[in-house]
LUMKOL-667256 format. One line per 2 residues: their letters; for each residue x, y, z of C-alpha. Coordinates in steps of 0.5 Angstrom, whole numbers. Layout:
% residues N
a = X/Y/Z ~ ...
END
This chain:
% residues 1171
md = 15/239/143 ~ 13/243/148
sq = 9/238/152 ~ 16/234/153
th = 18/234/160 ~ 26/234/161
ka = 29/231/167 ~ 32/236/172
hr = 39/237/173 ~ 43/232/178
pa = 49/235/180 ~ 55/230/181
qs = 56/229/189 ~ 63/226/188
ga = 68/226/183 ~ 73/231/180
ka = 68/236/178 ~ 65/236/185
ek = 71/236/189 ~ 73/242/185
kk = 66/246/186 ~ 67/244/194
sa = 74/247/194 ~ 71/253/190
kg = 66/254/195 ~ 70/253/201
kg = 66/247/203 ~ 72/242/203
ke = 74/245/210 ~ 68/243/213
kq = 69/236/213 ~ 76/236/215
hg = 75/234/223 ~ 81/232/225
fn = 86/226/224 ~ 83/219/224
ek = 87/214/229 ~ 84/208/227
af = 84/209/220 ~ 92/209/220
ap = 93/205/226 ~ 98/199/224
ks = 96/192/224 ~ 102/189/227
gr = 105/191/234 ~ 112/189/231
ra = 111/192/225 ~ 110/199/229
dr = 116/198/233 ~ 120/196/227
qg = 118/203/224 ~ 119/207/230
rr = 126/204/231 ~ 128/205/223
ta = 125/213/224 ~ 130/213/230
er = 136/211/226 ~ 134/215/220
dq = 134/221/225 ~ 141/219/228
tr = 145/218/222 ~ 142/225/220
lh = 146/228/226 ~ 153/229/226
vp = 159/231/231 ~ 157/238/233
lv = 163/243/231 ~ 165/250/233
dr = 165/254/226 ~ 170/259/228
tp = 168/263/221 ~ 166/270/223
dd = 158/271/221 ~ 159/279/220
qp = 165/278/215 ~ 166/271/213
pp = 172/270/208 ~ 170/268/201
vi = 168/261/199 ~ 174/257/196
va = 171/253/190 ~ 176/249/186
vv = 175/247/179 ~ 178/240/178
gp = 179/235/173 ~ 184/232/167
pg = 186/236/162 ~ 182/238/156
vg = 175/237/160 ~ 173/244/160
kt = 175/247/167 ~ 177/254/164
tl = 171/255/160 ~ 167/253/166
mk = 170/258/170 ~ 169/264/165
sl = 162/262/165 ~ 161/262/172
ir = 165/269/173 ~ 161/272/167
ry = 154/270/171 ~ 156/273/177
tk = 160/279/174 ~ 158/280/167
qt = 165/280/165 ~ 169/276/160
ln = 176/274/163 ~ 180/272/157
hi = 186/270/161 ~ 185/267/168
qg = 191/266/172 ~ 190/265/180
pv = 184/266/184 ~ 178/270/182
tv = 174/273/188 ~ 167/275/186
vs = 161/277/190 ~ 155/272/190
gk = 150/275/195 ~ 149/280/200
kk = 153/276/205 ~ 157/271/201
ri = 163/272/196 ~ 166/266/192
tf = 174/265/190 ~ 174/261/184
ie = 181/257/183 ~ 183/252/177
cn = 187/246/179 ~ 192/244/174
nd = 193/237/172 ~ 199/236/177
ln = 199/232/183 ~ 202/238/188
sm = 197/242/186 ~ 192/237/187
id = 194/236/194 ~ 194/244/196
ig = 188/245/193 ~ 185/239/197
ki = 187/242/203 ~ 184/249/202
ad = 178/248/198 ~ 171/249/201
lv = 167/246/195 ~ 170/242/189
ll = 167/242/182 ~ 169/236/180
mi = 169/236/172 ~ 168/229/168
dg = 169/228/161 ~ 162/225/159
sy = 164/222/153 ~ 171/219/155
gf = 169/217/163 ~ 173/217/169
em = 180/218/169 ~ 186/216/174
et = 187/223/176 ~ 180/224/178
fe = 180/218/183 ~ 187/220/185
fl = 184/227/187 ~ 178/223/191
ni = 183/219/195 ~ 187/226/197
lq = 180/229/199 ~ 179/223/203
sh = 186/223/207 ~ 185/231/208
gf = 178/232/210 ~ 173/231/205
pk = 170/238/203 ~ 163/238/199
vi = 164/235/192 ~ 159/237/186
gv = 160/233/179 ~ 160/236/173
lt = 159/232/166 ~ 162/236/160
hl = 162/234/153 ~ 156/230/153
dl = 154/233/146 ~ 159/228/143
ik = 154/223/144 ~ 149/223/139
ka = 144/217/140 ~ 139/218/146
at = 139/211/149 ~ 147/211/149
lk = 147/218/153 ~ 142/216/158
at = 146/209/159 ~ 152/213/160
kk = 149/218/165 ~ 146/213/169
al = 153/209/169 ~ 157/215/171
kk = 152/217/176 ~ 152/210/179
rf = 160/210/180 ~ 160/218/182
wt = 155/216/188 ~ 159/210/189
ei = 166/214/190 ~ 162/220/194
yq = 156/218/197 ~ 149/216/195
ga = 145/222/192 ~ 151/226/191
kl = 149/232/186 ~ 151/231/179
fy = 150/237/174 ~ 150/235/166
ls = 153/241/161 ~ 151/239/154
gv = 155/243/150 ~ 159/250/149
ln = 156/256/145 ~ 160/262/144
gr = 166/260/148 ~ 162/258/154
yp = 157/254/157 ~ 149/255/156
dt = 146/260/161 ~ 141/256/164
ei = 145/251/166 ~ 150/255/169
ln = 144/259/172 ~ 142/252/176
ls = 149/251/178 ~ 151/258/180
rf = 144/258/184 ~ 146/251/188
is = 153/254/189 ~ 150/260/192
vm = 145/256/197 ~ 150/251/200
kf = 152/251/207 ~ 159/248/209
rp = 161/244/215 ~ 167/246/219
lv = 173/241/217 ~ 177/239/223
fr = 184/241/221 ~ 182/247/218
ns = 178/249/224 ~ 185/249/228
hp = 189/252/223 ~ 190/259/220
ym = 191/259/213 ~ 191/264/207
la = 190/263/199 ~ 195/268/196
dr = 192/272/191 ~ 198/277/190
fe = 205/276/190 ~ 210/282/191
dl = 218/282/191 ~ 220/287/196
tp = 228/286/196 ~ 232/292/194
re = 234/292/187 ~ 241/294/189
ev = 242/288/193 ~ 239/283/188
rq = 244/286/183 ~ 250/285/188
sk = 248/278/189 ~ 247/276/182
gk = 240/274/184 ~ 242/269/189
cd = 240/273/195 ~ 234/271/200
rt = 228/275/198 ~ 223/279/202
vt = 216/278/199 ~ 209/280/201
vy = 203/276/200 ~ 196/278/200
gy = 189/274/201 ~ 184/273/206
lr = 185/269/212 ~ 181/263/214
gt = 181/258/219 ~ 182/260/226
ny = 186/267/228 ~ 193/268/226
rl = 198/270/232 ~ 203/274/230
gt = 210/271/231 ~ 208/264/229
kv = 211/261/223 ~ 208/259/217
hv = 209/254/212 ~ 208/255/204
pg = 207/248/201 ~ 213/247/195
vg = 217/252/199 ~ 218/251/206
dl = 217/254/213 ~ 218/261/213
dv = 218/267/218 ~ 213/273/218
ks = 216/280/219 ~ 209/283/219
vq = 202/283/218 ~ 198/289/216
il = 190/289/215 ~ 188/292/209
gd = 182/295/206 ~ 177/289/203
pc = 178/289/195 ~ 172/286/194
pl = 167/288/200 ~ 160/286/201
pd = 154/290/200 ~ 153/296/205
ae = 147/297/208 ~ 144/302/203
se = 144/296/197 ~ 142/291/203
kr = 135/294/202 ~ 134/292/195
rk = 132/285/194 ~ 138/284/189
ls = 145/286/189 ~ 146/293/185
ek = 149/293/179 ~ 156/296/182
kk = 157/290/186 ~ 155/285/181
ll = 161/288/177 ~ 166/288/183
ih = 171/283/181 ~ 178/282/185
ap = 183/278/181 ~ 190/281/181
ms = 194/275/178 ~ 189/276/172
dv = 190/284/172 ~ 183/286/172
gg = 181/293/171 ~ 189/295/170
vi = 190/297/178 ~ 194/293/183
yd = 193/296/190 ~ 199/296/195
kd = 201/298/202 ~ 203/305/201
av = 202/305/193 ~ 197/304/187
yi = 200/301/181 ~ 196/303/175
nv = 197/299/168 ~ 195/303/162
pg = 197/300/156 ~ 200/305/150
nf = 199/312/150 ~ 191/315/150
tk = 188/322/150 ~ 182/324/154
gg = 177/323/149 ~ 180/317/145
ie = 177/312/150 ~ 170/310/150
np = 170/305/156 ~ 176/307/160
ge = 178/302/166 ~ 179/303/173
ge = 186/305/172 ~ 185/309/166
km = 180/313/170 ~ 185/315/175
vl = 190/317/170 ~ 184/322/167
dl = 182/324/173 ~ 189/327/175
qd = 189/330/168 ~ 184/334/170
vn = 187/337/176 ~ 189/345/175
st = 192/347/182 ~ 197/344/187
le = 196/342/194 ~ 200/348/196
dq = 195/353/192 ~ 189/349/195
va = 192/350/202 ~ 193/357/201
ks = 186/358/199 ~ 183/355/205
qi = 181/358/211 ~ 182/356/218
rl = 179/358/224 ~ 183/357/230
fg = 176/358/235 ~ 169/358/233
ss = 169/365/236 ~ 175/368/232
sr = 174/374/229 ~ 178/373/222
pl = 180/366/219 ~ 188/365/219
sv = 191/366/212 ~ 197/363/209
ea = 201/367/204 ~ 206/363/200
gp = 212/368/199 ~ 220/368/199
st = 223/367/206 ~ 227/372/209
lp = 230/368/214 ~ 237/365/213
sd = 238/359/210 ~ 241/356/216
ds = 235/357/220 ~ 231/354/215
ee = 235/348/215 ~ 235/348/223
sd = 228/348/223 ~ 227/343/218
dd = 232/338/222 ~ 228/340/229
de = 221/338/225 ~ 224/331/223
sg = 227/329/230 ~ 221/331/233
se = 216/327/228 ~ 217/320/230
ee = 215/320/237 ~ 209/325/237
dg = 202/323/239 ~ 197/324/234
ed = 193/329/239 ~ 198/335/237
le = 198/334/230 ~ 192/339/229
sg = 195/344/233 ~ 201/344/230
de = 199/345/223 ~ 195/351/226
dd = 201/354/228 ~ 205/353/222
yv = 199/357/218 ~ 200/362/223
le = 208/363/222 ~ 208/363/215
de = 211/369/215 ~ 217/366/218
ls = 218/360/214 ~ 218/360/207
ge = 214/356/202 ~ 220/352/199
df = 221/350/207 ~ 214/348/207
de = 214/344/201 ~ 221/341/203
gd = 218/339/210 ~ 212/336/207
ee = 216/331/202 ~ 222/329/207
nv = 217/328/213 ~ 211/324/210
dn = 209/321/217 ~ 210/328/220
rg = 206/328/226 ~ 207/335/229
rs = 212/337/233 ~ 215/334/239
ap = 215/340/244 ~ 210/346/245
rt = 213/352/242 ~ 216/357/247
vr = 212/363/247 ~ 216/370/246
rs = 212/376/248 ~ 217/381/251
ln = 218/388/248 ~ 224/390/252
gl = 229/390/246 ~ 225/394/242
ps = 226/402/240 ~ 220/406/243
qd = 217/408/236 ~ 217/401/234
rk = 213/399/241 ~ 208/404/239
rg = 206/402/232 ~ 199/400/231
dv = 200/396/225 ~ 204/390/229
ey = 201/383/226 ~ 199/379/232
ad = 196/372/232 ~ 189/371/235
sd = 192/367/241 ~ 198/368/245
sd = 201/361/243 ~ 201/363/236
lg = 207/367/236 ~ 212/361/238
ge = 217/358/234 ~ 222/352/235
dd = 228/351/238 ~ 235/352/235
dd = 240/346/236 ~ 246/350/235
dp = 244/356/240 ~ 246/354/247
gp = 242/359/250 ~ 235/361/250
sr = 232/360/243 ~ 230/367/239
ry = 225/368/233 ~ 225/374/229
vh = 218/378/228 ~ 217/382/222
fg = 213/389/223 ~ 211/394/218
dd = 218/395/215 ~ 223/390/213
kq = 227/391/220 ~ 228/384/224
vd = 227/385/231 ~ 229/380/236
ip = 224/378/241 ~ 227/374/247
sd = 223/368/250 ~ 220/367/257
dd = 226/363/259 ~ 230/369/258
yv = 226/373/262 ~ 226/368/268
ee = 233/368/268 ~ 234/376/268
eg = 229/375/274 ~ 234/371/278
se = 240/375/276 ~ 238/382/276
ga = 233/381/282 ~ 227/384/277
sd = 221/386/281 ~ 215/381/280
ad = 211/388/277 ~ 215/387/270
ap = 212/380/269 ~ 205/379/266
qw = 200/377/271 ~ 198/370/268
ka = 206/368/270 ~ 205/368/277
nl = 204/362/281 ~ 205/357/275
ve = 207/351/279 ~ 201/351/284
ka = 196/352/278 ~ 199/347/274
ks = 199/342/280 ~ 192/344/281
af = 190/343/274 ~ 193/336/274
ee = 190/334/280 ~ 183/336/278
ta = 184/333/271 ~ 187/327/273
rs = 181/323/274 ~ 177/325/268
rk = 183/323/263 ~ 181/316/260
rr = 184/310/262 ~ 191/307/259
dw = 191/302/254 ~ 195/297/258
vk = 194/292/252 ~ 198/297/248
li = 203/299/253 ~ 205/291/254
yn = 204/288/247 ~ 206/294/242
st = 211/298/245 ~ 219/297/247
as = 218/301/253 ~ 221/298/260
pe = 216/296/266 ~ 219/302/270
si = 217/307/265 ~ 210/304/264
lg = 209/304/271 ~ 212/311/272
gg = 207/314/267 ~ 212/314/261
ds = 208/312/254 ~ 211/308/249
ge = 210/314/244 ~ 214/319/248
ss = 221/320/248 ~ 226/323/253
ts = 225/329/257 ~ 229/333/252
qg = 223/334/247 ~ 219/337/253
ps = 212/335/255 ~ 206/334/250
md = 200/338/250 ~ 193/335/251
dd = 187/337/248 ~ 183/339/254
df = 189/341/259 ~ 193/347/258
ft = 198/345/263 ~ 202/338/264
ia = 207/335/269 ~ 213/335/265
ka = 216/328/268 ~ 212/324/273
ns = 216/321/278 ~ 219/314/277
vk = 218/308/281 ~ 223/308/286
se = 223/302/290 ~ 224/295/286
et = 219/292/290 ~ 213/296/287
ld = 215/293/280 ~ 214/285/283
qt = 208/285/287 ~ 201/282/286
ke = 197/286/291 ~ 196/294/291
pi = 199/298/296 ~ 194/299/302
np = 193/306/305 ~ 191/306/312
ed = 187/312/312 ~ 182/308/307
lk = 181/302/313 ~ 179/307/318
ew = 172/307/315 ~ 171/300/318
ed = 172/302/325 ~ 165/305/325
ee = 160/301/328 ~ 154/303/323
vl = 158/301/317 ~ 159/294/320
ds = 152/294/322 ~ 150/295/315
ir = 153/289/312 ~ 152/284/318
nl = 146/281/315 ~ 150/279/309
fi = 154/274/313 ~ 152/267/316
tg = 154/269/323 ~ 150/276/322
ss = 143/277/325 ~ 138/275/320
sq = 132/279/323 ~ 134/286/319
pa = 134/285/312 ~ 139/288/308
eg = 138/295/304 ~ 135/294/298
vd = 132/287/299 ~ 126/285/302
en = 124/279/308 ~ 124/274/303
gq = 131/276/300 ~ 128/279/293
py = 130/286/291 ~ 125/291/291
ed = 122/293/285 ~ 123/300/282
ed = 117/304/281 ~ 120/309/276
qd = 124/308/270 ~ 129/312/272
gs = 131/308/278 ~ 128/312/284
qa = 124/309/290 ~ 118/310/294
ds = 117/317/296 ~ 118/315/304
ed = 125/313/302 ~ 127/320/299
ge = 130/323/305 ~ 134/317/306
ge = 136/317/298 ~ 138/325/299
eg = 142/323/305 ~ 146/318/302
ed = 148/322/296 ~ 151/327/301
dg = 155/322/304 ~ 160/320/298
gd = 162/313/302 ~ 155/311/304
gg = 153/312/297 ~ 158/307/294
gk = 156/302/299 ~ 149/302/298
rs = 150/301/290 ~ 154/295/292
ln = 149/292/296 ~ 144/293/291
kd = 148/290/286 ~ 149/284/290
aa = 142/284/291 ~ 140/284/284
al = 146/278/283 ~ 142/274/288
aa = 135/275/285 ~ 138/273/279
kk = 141/266/282 ~ 134/265/285
ae = 130/266/279 ~ 135/261/275
lk = 134/256/280 ~ 126/257/280
rk = 126/256/273 ~ 130/250/273
fd = 125/247/279 ~ 119/249/274
eq = 122/245/268 ~ 124/239/272
yd = 117/238/276 ~ 112/241/271
ep = 115/239/264 ~ 120/234/266
da = 120/231/258 ~ 121/239/256
ak = 127/239/260 ~ 131/233/257
ad = 135/236/251 ~ 139/231/247
fy = 146/231/247 ~ 146/234/240
te = 142/240/242 ~ 145/241/248
ak = 152/241/245 ~ 150/246/240
ea = 147/251/245 ~ 153/251/249
ma = 157/252/243 ~ 153/258/241
rq = 153/261/248 ~ 161/261/248
qq = 161/264/241 ~ 156/270/244
ln = 160/270/250 ~ 167/271/246
ra = 163/276/241 ~ 161/280/247
ef = 168/280/250 ~ 171/283/244
en = 166/288/242 ~ 168/294/245
vd = 176/293/244 ~ 180/297/239
pe = 182/293/233 ~ 189/293/234
ar = 189/291/241 ~ 184/285/239
al = 189/283/234 ~ 195/283/239
ie = 191/279/244 ~ 187/274/240
gy = 190/275/233 ~ 188/277/226
rp = 181/274/225 ~ 179/270/219
gt = 176/274/214 ~ 180/280/214
yv = 184/282/208 ~ 192/282/210
rm = 198/283/207 ~ 203/278/210
el = 211/280/209 ~ 215/274/209
vn = 223/274/210 ~ 228/269/208
vp = 224/267/202 ~ 229/263/197
ae = 230/267/190 ~ 228/261/186
mv = 221/262/188 ~ 221/269/186
en = 225/268/179 ~ 220/261/178
fd = 214/264/180 ~ 208/262/176
ps = 201/264/178 ~ 197/258/175
yp = 200/254/181 ~ 197/256/188
iv = 200/259/193 ~ 198/257/200
vg = 200/260/207 ~ 199/255/212
gl = 200/257/220 ~ 203/252/224
lp = 201/251/231 ~ 207/251/236
ae = 208/244/237 ~ 208/243/229
er = 215/247/229 ~ 219/241/232
fg = 221/235/229 ~ 221/228/232
yv = 219/221/230 ~ 212/220/228
qv = 208/214/229 ~ 202/213/224
ri = 197/207/222 ~ 198/206/215
kr = 195/202/210 ~ 197/200/203
hr = 192/203/197 ~ 189/197/194
wf = 190/200/187 ~ 197/201/188
ak = 201/195/185 ~ 207/194/188
tl = 208/192/196 ~ 211/198/200
kt = 218/196/203 ~ 221/198/210
nd = 227/203/209 ~ 224/205/202
pl = 223/213/201 ~ 216/215/201
if = 213/222/200 ~ 208/224/205
sl = 203/229/205 ~ 201/231/212
gw = 198/237/215 ~ 201/243/211
rr = 207/240/209 ~ 209/235/203
fq = 216/232/205 ~ 220/225/203
sv = 222/221/209 ~ 224/213/210
pi = 219/209/214 ~ 220/203/218
ys = 214/198/218 ~ 212/195/224
ld = 206/191/227 ~ 204/190/235
dh = 206/183/237 ~ 201/181/242
si = 202/188/246 ~ 209/185/248
rm = 214/189/243 ~ 213/193/236
rm = 216/187/231 ~ 219/190/225
lk = 216/188/218 ~ 220/188/212
yt = 214/189/207 ~ 207/192/209
pe = 201/186/210 ~ 196/185/204
hm = 189/188/206 ~ 191/190/213
hc = 193/196/217 ~ 200/196/220
ya = 204/201/224 ~ 210/206/221
tf = 215/210/224 ~ 219/216/221
yg = 222/222/222 ~ 219/228/220
pa = 215/234/223 ~ 210/233/229
al = 203/233/227 ~ 197/232/232
pn = 194/225/233 ~ 188/223/228
tg = 191/228/223 ~ 190/224/216
fc = 195/223/211 ~ 197/220/204
af = 203/218/201 ~ 206/217/194
na = 212/214/191 ~ 213/219/186
lg = 209/225/184 ~ 211/226/176
rd = 206/225/171 ~ 210/220/167
tp = 209/215/173 ~ 205/209/171
gf = 199/207/174 ~ 195/209/181
rv = 200/214/184 ~ 197/214/191
sa = 201/209/195 ~ 198/209/202
tg = 194/213/206 ~ 193/213/214
vv = 193/217/220 ~ 197/220/225
ld = 198/216/232 ~ 203/219/236
id = 209/223/236 ~ 216/221/240
rs = 214/214/242 ~ 218/211/247
tr = 216/204/245 ~ 222/201/241
iv = 222/197/234 ~ 225/191/234
kk = 228/186/229 ~ 228/179/229
lk = 236/176/229 ~ 237/169/229
lt = 245/167/231 ~ 247/160/229
gv = 252/155/232 ~ 254/148/231
pf = 257/143/237 ~ 264/141/237
ki = 263/137/243 ~ 258/133/246
fk = 257/130/253 ~ 250/127/256
nt = 246/133/257 ~ 251/138/256
af = 255/141/249 ~ 260/146/247
ik = 258/150/242 ~ 262/154/237
dm = 261/159/231 ~ 255/163/235
ft = 259/169/238 ~ 266/172/236
sa = 268/173/243 ~ 267/172/251
le = 264/178/252 ~ 258/177/247
va = 257/170/251 ~ 257/174/257
kf = 252/179/255 ~ 247/173/253
eg = 248/168/259 ~ 242/165/261
an = 239/166/254 ~ 235/160/251
ir = 237/156/245 ~ 234/151/241
tv = 236/146/236 ~ 233/145/229
sg = 230/138/232 ~ 226/142/237
ir = 231/140/243 ~ 231/146/248
gq = 237/149/252 ~ 240/155/255
vk = 247/158/255 ~ 251/157/261
ka = 259/160/261 ~ 264/162/256
lp = 270/157/254 ~ 277/160/254
kp = 278/157/247 ~ 276/158/242
dg = 274/165/242 ~ 266/165/242
af = 265/158/244 ~ 261/157/250
ra = 258/151/254 ~ 250/150/254
af = 246/145/257 ~ 240/142/254
ed = 234/138/256 ~ 236/131/252
ki = 243/129/248 ~ 244/133/242
lm = 247/130/236 ~ 253/133/232
sd = 249/134/226 ~ 244/139/230
iv = 244/146/228 ~ 243/150/235
fl = 240/157/234 ~ 239/163/238
ra = 233/168/237 ~ 234/175/239
wy = 231/182/238 ~ 235/187/235
si = 233/195/237 ~ 233/199/230
qp = 231/207/229 ~ 229/210/223
rk = 233/214/219 ~ 233/222/221
fy = 231/224/213 ~ 227/229/212
np = 227/232/205 ~ 221/237/204
vt = 218/238/196 ~ 220/244/194
sl = 216/244/187 ~ 215/252/187
ll = 222/253/187 ~ 223/249/180
sd = 222/252/173 ~ 218/246/171
ke = 214/245/177 ~ 213/237/175
kw = 220/235/175 ~ 222/235/182
qg = 225/229/184 ~ 227/226/191
mr = 231/221/193 ~ 232/215/189
lt = 233/207/190 ~ 239/204/188
gq = 236/200/183 ~ 233/206/180
vr = 239/210/179 ~ 243/204/176
re = 237/203/171 ~ 238/210/169
qg = 245/210/169 ~ 245/203/165
lk = 249/200/171 ~ 249/192/172
tp = 247/190/179 ~ 254/188/182
tn = 253/180/184 ~ 256/177/191
vn = 259/170/190 ~ 256/168/197
si = 249/170/195 ~ 249/166/189
yk = 244/160/189 ~ 247/154/189
pi = 245/146/188 ~ 244/143/195
er = 248/137/195 ~ 246/133/201
ps = 250/126/202 ~ 246/120/204
rr = 246/118/211 ~ 248/111/213
fn = 245/109/220 ~ 247/103/224
pl = 242/98/225 ~ 239/97/231
kv = 243/91/236 ~ 239/88/241
pk = 244/84/246 ~ 242/76/246
kl = 241/76/253 ~ 236/82/253
qa = 233/78/247 ~ 232/72/251
al = 229/76/257 ~ 224/79/252
py = 217/76/250 ~ 216/73/243
as = 212/79/241 ~ 218/84/243
kp = 223/80/240 ~ 226/82/234
ki = 225/78/228 ~ 230/79/223
mk = 231/74/218 ~ 238/72/216
aq = 240/73/209 ~ 241/66/205
hr = 248/65/203 ~ 246/59/198
qt = 243/59/191 ~ 237/57/190
ym = 235/51/185 ~ 233/56/179
qk = 239/60/180 ~ 243/55/179
ra = 240/53/173 ~ 240/58/167
vi = 234/57/161 ~ 237/58/154
le = 231/59/149 ~ 232/56/142
pe = 232/61/136 ~ 224/59/134
ek = 222/60/141 ~ 226/67/142
ka = 222/69/135 ~ 215/67/138
la = 216/70/145 ~ 218/77/141
ll = 212/76/137 ~ 208/75/143
qq = 211/81/147 ~ 209/86/141
ar = 202/83/141 ~ 201/85/148
al = 204/92/147 ~ 200/93/141
rk = 194/91/145 ~ 196/95/151
dq = 196/101/147 ~ 189/100/144
va = 186/99/151 ~ 189/105/153
rr = 187/109/147 ~ 180/107/148
re = 180/108/155 ~ 182/116/153
kk = 176/116/148 ~ 171/113/153
ee = 173/118/158 ~ 172/124/153
rr = 165/122/152 ~ 164/121/159
aa = 166/128/161 ~ 162/131/155
hr = 156/127/158 ~ 157/129/165
kk = 157/136/162 ~ 151/135/159
ve = 148/132/165 ~ 150/138/169
ke = 147/143/165 ~ 140/139/165
ea = 141/138/172 ~ 142/146/173
kk = 136/147/169 ~ 132/142/173
se = 134/145/180 ~ 132/152/177
ke = 125/149/175 ~ 125/146/182
ke = 127/152/185 ~ 122/156/182
kr = 116/151/183 ~ 118/151/191
ke = 118/159/191 ~ 111/159/188
ym = 109/154/192 ~ 111/157/198
ra = 109/164/196 ~ 102/161/195
ag = 102/158/202 ~ 104/164/205
mk = 99/168/202 ~ 94/162/204
sk = 96/163/212 ~ 96/170/211
re = 89/170/209 ~ 87/165/214
se = 91/169/220 ~ 87/176/217
al = 81/172/217 ~ 82/169/224
eg = 84/176/227 ~ 77/179/223
sr = 73/174/226 ~ 76/176/233
gs = 75/183/232 ~ 68/182/230
kr = 66/178/236 ~ 70/184/240
rk = 65/189/237 ~ 59/185/238
t = 60/185/245
END
């Protein structure tokens, strides 16, 4: 055994194991030298061309018309996901499962929209659609994504197809199909076939490749978690393309609805008065401008009283949670569903409503809700707000020696004074700026000795919006009226600043206001104000030595301080002054603010200024108000008389000398580059820079020159870049239309975003409107009372903004086509329910057709499988707006309810719709080419109107109306191209102009208690059928048998002279009737009885034979028919076999010719390679 030799191991050079080893060692990468062009070269040039064109077509079909997405990127509104399907398909179960997937909460009773946070930058609003046609129409107009639920065990239902047709008319959103009840199908083969058939039908309705999810069954009241997880992931990553109608209209899906009408007014009107309601929701679409009307489908057009931005009830995650990869648990639990009453808390404009079920103690609840937590926190409060304020310490300045103390005690002032001071606070609270609020509060703390605690509390309760006093407190320091012992007291409480001892003016006191100061004892000392002192100065001529030093030259100090600080004040917000105030233009230009009142309230104190001008000079001249140019000061123009200034800008003009370059620009027109980052130039120019700084005028001119030079350099750089792109890389500069359009839209959006970046949100809302994505509170006025009384949260409330053009009414012309599934033909002047824009309304259309671009001819019925025009009276809509029409909206309507679809063409068109009118008459006197016609008109006036009109007889003879006859009335003389007969009927074809009826009936389904029972105008036949009435018959309209008497025409008589002149062939050959009887007529044949019997027998035998032959012929024909069928079947089989043989032969011949051509090409290639 030891001497046996073994074969050496030969590792595999190819195969799976060898490839695995090579990839492990990294050898596989060494052989990848590049792409071999010869290996993948096409054999045929035609095939390569076809493939290239196919690739280009596929790329082009992938593109779409670029649209501007007006949804903000920073705070987008929640995506509306609508769950739609017939009843009993599992819509509520799917919503519960999805909400539990996102929020880990189970909602037992879902009503209205439910908003959840699904990601760091995405929120979703789920809403369930009822099995009501009105709800389906409203949901189809606002949904971003539709979860179309289909019962897999039953199949598609009529409501599903109706909803898809509604979506096609109003802009098709994204649709995801969801198959349910698949657990009812037990056999696997049947389940597979059902899925395949439903998917094929679903793809036919939506598009090839539309997403379809399968939900197997229900576990513990919801669908399996893995299937819901897959569906939620697909929803989270979907991107939505802006739809045209929603991209041009603001709208809002209301998730809250409140009635603000005073209860007393409702009680007095017994609930019939118009209501004032508020709706809450996220704005979507475009910006909403305050003042535009809104339309609530199912209610009507409403006016908006006010719009207020509220805090986001379902905010996106903040920056702290953005650091994590997933959402925090707190954000996952966030859910906003006010109509479903989640958490027991409802937030209003100025209140929070907490719903606490039953009574509870502090330790009796294990997992309290948000509202219950608030109530428990209120129970923990031990001190009132007044006690907390009294305990707080406030320092007026940072260098104050001790804090201001607030002591609550009984009031020592009379009740009249306290009431008057409260009145003063109320009068000044409405028109005071917020800047004085802090100083006013501090003064209140200082003067707590004067005002009692009761007054303080009452003022807080009455003046909720108190914003400080309307005028600065009058300071009183004179101690002239005090006795000497009181003056020398050292325990007088003085404030830390001079202004802290002031009080408010008394309304009843006509003289200067006074306050009382409390000293150590209970004695009240009246201290006069500064105004008293000034009056005593003027009257008694007191010396200036008695006045304090700081009161000298107050007017000059105030004026100088005002002039110094006027430049440093912040610029006025003209937008607020114009849009958000009721002040007159004179007061705005003269310096008056919208928040300031008359001069009686005194000047307001600013934070940085101690002295202010009490009242600015008003605008004196009316011309200053109405001028476009600012007034020019002649002193400012003297600067341009200096030759040095003119020489410094001379080279900026074409006529100037170009020998000396401009400052800051080199000889080539390029600006000097700064060496330092601070913008300082070279050391040689430092001296000039310092001189420029000393001279203020020259410094401004140099800055403007540098700015112009920088703009010129940027322009040159842009031109150079375009030049380089055009000549260096000409292909790179050519971008396709799609890329250019998207880049232009992105640039415009960035420009808009940068324009409003630093604008105040309130001013921005006034200019561009309320942005999409904001949660607003919209107050609607004059709302019908039935909407509040019959409010049902399961029906959606959509608030759609109307464009200014859509508020007016007129005649709308549309292109319409009857739906191929609708059974009846649409008739002119039958009422039709339109869903156009936000509105649903009933109108009476007139159908017409363009008659060779000459006239719009009325049609009595809509044509089959073809578009026509329709004109009706209704609200204006933009062209190319889609709509759908219905005959009835009720659920009991049999068959398919969508009767027609179409688009808007124009509004208030000038073209008239004409109807064909045939007037008939008969001749009563005939001449050669002229006849008198009657029974066509009733008077000579009508004849005069139709003079010169073309007429025609039934036999085709044409004529013209000439003149009216004196008798009978309505008769006229007519000329024809040939002589007519008395039996001819003459008719005139005219066109009669008609106009649609002004009928507009909005569908007010939300005002009914039963939302599905809305009924519009009915046809007369429907009313008669419902009331059991018979149709009245008109005697003249009854069809009668037509009896036409046979006409007897006279024979043609040719005169004998004419007959003699005619050739023989043209002579009439008429045989004369023979007056004599023939031989056979003269002799009658009389048979014998035996002959009669024999003849009868022969006739019977002939009849039997004839019948037998006929029966034989029928039998033979039947046999022949059967034989022909048999022969046809055989011939069909034979032809199929021959066809297959022919195919096989052609296939073999094609393969043979292909091999020959390949061999021929191969031989050519080999010869070419050999050479």
